[in-house]
N, C-alpha and C positions, 0 to 999 in steps of 0.2 A: 504494500500500500504506500502511496506517496505522502499521505498525511494520516494523523491519528483518526481512527474511526469515530464518527459522530462527535459526541462531547466527552470522549474518554480522556482527552488531554486537559479538560477544564476542571482543575482541582482547587481553584482559589475561591474561598468564601466571599460572598457578596455583601455589601453594606445594605442593611435592612432599613426601610423607611415605613413608618406607620403614620398615615396622614388622614385628616378629616376632610371629607368632600362636601358634606351637607349635615343637617342637624342629626340625622340618624345613620349616616353612611361613612365608612372608613375603608381605606385601602392598605393592604400589606404588600409591599413591593420590595424587590431586591435586585436592582441593576440588571434587569432583563431575565431573571429567573421567573418561574411561574408565579403569577399574582394570586392573592386571595382577597375576596371582598367580604366586608362585614356589615351587617345591618343590625343596629341596636334598636329593637322595638320597645314598646312600653312595658312589656312583660317578659321578653326573652330575646335571644340573639339568633340570627341566621347567618351562617357562613356560606359563602359562594366560592366553590372550589376548595379542595381539602388539603393540598400539598401531597407529596409522594409517599410519605410514611407517617405512621402515628407519632413517631419521635419528632419528625419535622413539624407536625401539627402543634406540638407543645410550644414551639416558638411563637406561632400565631396566637395561641391561647394566652401566653404571657402578655402579649400586646393588648389583647382584648381586655384582660384583667386590669390594665392601667386606666380603662375608661368606664368599665361596668362590671358588676358582680352578678348580673342577671344570667340565668341558665342558658347554655347553648342548646337550643331545642331542635334546630333544623340545619341540615347541610344540603345545599343545592349543587348538583353536578351539571356544569354547562355542557359537558360532553363526556365521552367514555375513556379518554386516554389515561393510562396508569399514573402518569406524573401528576395528574389533577385529582385523582379519586382514591388512591389506595391509602391515604392518610385519614380517611373519614372516621374510622373507628376511634381515633384519638380524641375526638370531640365528645364521644358517648352521646350522640344526639338521639332524640326520640324518633325522628324521621329523617330519612335520606330521600331526596326528591330528584327525579329526572324525567325527561320526555320518554314516551313510549319507544321512540326510535333509538334513543340512547340505550335503553334497556335491551332492545333487540341486538344492538351492537355488542353489548357486554356478553350476551348469550352466545352470539356468533363468533366473536373474536377476542373477548376479554382476556382469556388465558394466554393466547399467543401475544397479545399486546403487552401484557405484564412482563413476560420474558424478554420481549424485544426492547422495551423501554428501560428496564433495569440494565440491560447491556449497553444501551446508548448513553445513559446518564448516571454513571457511578456516584458522582458527588451528591446528586439530588436523592439518590436511594441509599444514602448512608443509613445504617440501622434497618436495612431491608428485612432483617429477621423479625422486626416488630410488626410486619404486615401479616394480618391473620388470614388473608386470602383475598379473593375478588370482593369488591364493594358492590352490594346489591341494594337497589332502592326499596323503600317501604311504601312509597307513593309514586305513581307515574301519572302522566296526563298526555293528552293527544296534541292539542294546539295551545292551550293556555289555561292557567288557573290563577285565581286571586286568593291571597291570604291576608289576614289582618293580624298584625302584631300589636294588639291593643287598638289604637286609633290610626296606626300607620298601615296604609295600603301597600301591598307588595304584589306586583304582577310578575308571574313566571311564564315566559312565552317561548314556544318553539318557533323561532324566528324564520326558519327556512334553512335549506342546505347551503353549506359553504365550507367551513373547516372540516365538518363531518356532516352526515345526514341527520344528526340528532341535535344540532346546535340550539342551545337554550340561553336566553338572556333573562336577567332580573332587572325590573324597572320599578322605580319609586316615583309614581306620577306626581305626588304632592311636592316632591323636591327636585323633579326632573333629573334624577340621578340614575345612571345606567351601568350595569355590570355586563360586559359583552362576552366574557370568555375569550377564546382564541379567534372569534370572528374578527376582532380588531386587535392589532398590535401597534405599538408605538416605538419607533427606532429599534425594532426587533423584527427579524425575518419571520414572516408567516410560515408555519409548518403546513404543508399542503399534501402530505403523503396519503391522506384519506379524504381529499377535498373533492368538491364539485366546482370546477373552475367556471363553468358557464353560469351556474346559479349564484355563486358567491357575490358578484357585484349587485345583483337584485336584492339579495338578503341585506347587504350593507345599506342599500337605499331604504329598506324598511327601518333599519336602525336610525338612519339620518332623518327620516320623517318624524321621529319622536322629538327632535330638537332638544336633545339633552343639554343640560347646563354643566354636567360633570359626567365623566366616564372612567371606569376602571377597565383597562384593556387586559388581554390575557398575559401579555408581557409588556414591560416598559412602564414609564412613570404614569401615575394617575393624571388625568386631564381635566382641567377646570376652566370653564369658559367656552363659549361657542367656537372661538378660533382654534383653541387647542383640540377640542372634540373633533372638529372638521379635519384638523391635521392628522389625527389618528385614523379617521375613516378614509380620507382621500389617499393617505400614504399606503394603507393596506390595499385599497382598491387598485391603485396604480401598480403596485408590485404584482398582484395576481393577474391583472390584465396584460401587463407587459410580458410576464413570464409565459403565460399561456399563448399569447400571440407568437412569440419567438419559437416556442416548441412546436406549435401547430404548423407553422410555416415549414419547418424542417420535416415534420411527419408527413404533411401533404405532398412534399416534394420527393418522398421516398427515402429520406435519410433515416439511418438507424438511431437507436436511443443514445448511443455514445456521441454521435455527431450532434444530435439535438442538445445533449448536455453541454458539450464543449461550447457550442454557439451561445447557449443561454447564459452560461457563466461569464463568457466574454462580454455579452451585451449588458448583463445586469450588474456586474461588479462595480463599474464606475459610480453608479448612483447608490447602490444598496450594499456594497461590500463591507461597509463599516457597521452595518446593523448587526445586533447580537445574533449569534448562531447561524450566520449566513452560510458558512462552509458546512455546517452540520445539515442544514435543511435542504440545500440545493439538490443533492442527489435524489432525495426522497420526493421533493417537489417536482423535479423534471420527470422522474419515473411515472408519477401519477398523471402529470399533464400529458405526457406522451401516450399513455394508455387511453385517456379520455379523448384525445385527438384521433386516436385509432378506433374509436367506437366502443371502448370498454366502459360501460356506463357507471358501474359501481366499482369502488376501489377494491383491489385485490388485498387479501390479508397479508399484513407484514408479520413475518416470524423472525426470530433471532437468526435463523439460517439464511433466510431470504435477504435480510439486511446486509449481512456480510458478503454474500454473493453479489448483490447489486453494487455495493461499495467498491469491491475489488474491480468489477467490470468498468465502472465509470471513473474511478480515480486513478486507474493505471495511466502511466505516462504514454503519450502518443508516440 
């Protein structure tokens, strides 16, 4: 291999920031690591995305306890990826909530994804032995559900396909605060190995139509104010559209995956190469974009073995 696989060379701990977005909303961020959102209601706390392990979740809990001693009653999964969900048990919630489509993905490929992501992200999966197994929801919904944390309205919405087919957002309409999961990234490369490239821009428009005043993206700094929110939305949309256009052009011309990958990296690096996990994401992103361009409508399952096989094929020197 010409470079370390995925994020295996990423061993440096990141600076954690815990910031308040609105009266009831907080963001746990760490320099491009996976974010966690927190909603402090009148009677309990809701966590949005759980971190990778129960031990990692304890760091989030420590931050929550600096602002409230209310019980953590709910964990919402914005999608099924292991790095987001396997820490859920650490919160000991009464309920774990996700979309029907996300539960379907856990059933179909959750075990393979767990092995795959542990291999990709060794630093984030420290204390991997603390994971009790796959995270299963206790509540699922089809399109949307509304909860009330006392007088605080919380809308949980399956916004549409993009990062995965089960993408869920959490929306506080009274405070115009949005938790987007990995549908939106900020100065961080969108992971698109399980994406729907043609659908993702339409789903982002659904988020844009909410006119959020604050947004917690899947990775990157929390965004406050309309200008910053739009920067997150438009940056993600531009990356997805440009990458897919480049790969589709090569695929339509009969080029193979390796040719499409080399062209896409060359085209994308000048603008996006300094975004967090660019080198990690690009082989997975291009592989999925190439499949979609070739008519494979649903993402193929990533396994630890497929990850390595793909990486060797694309990262070999020409």
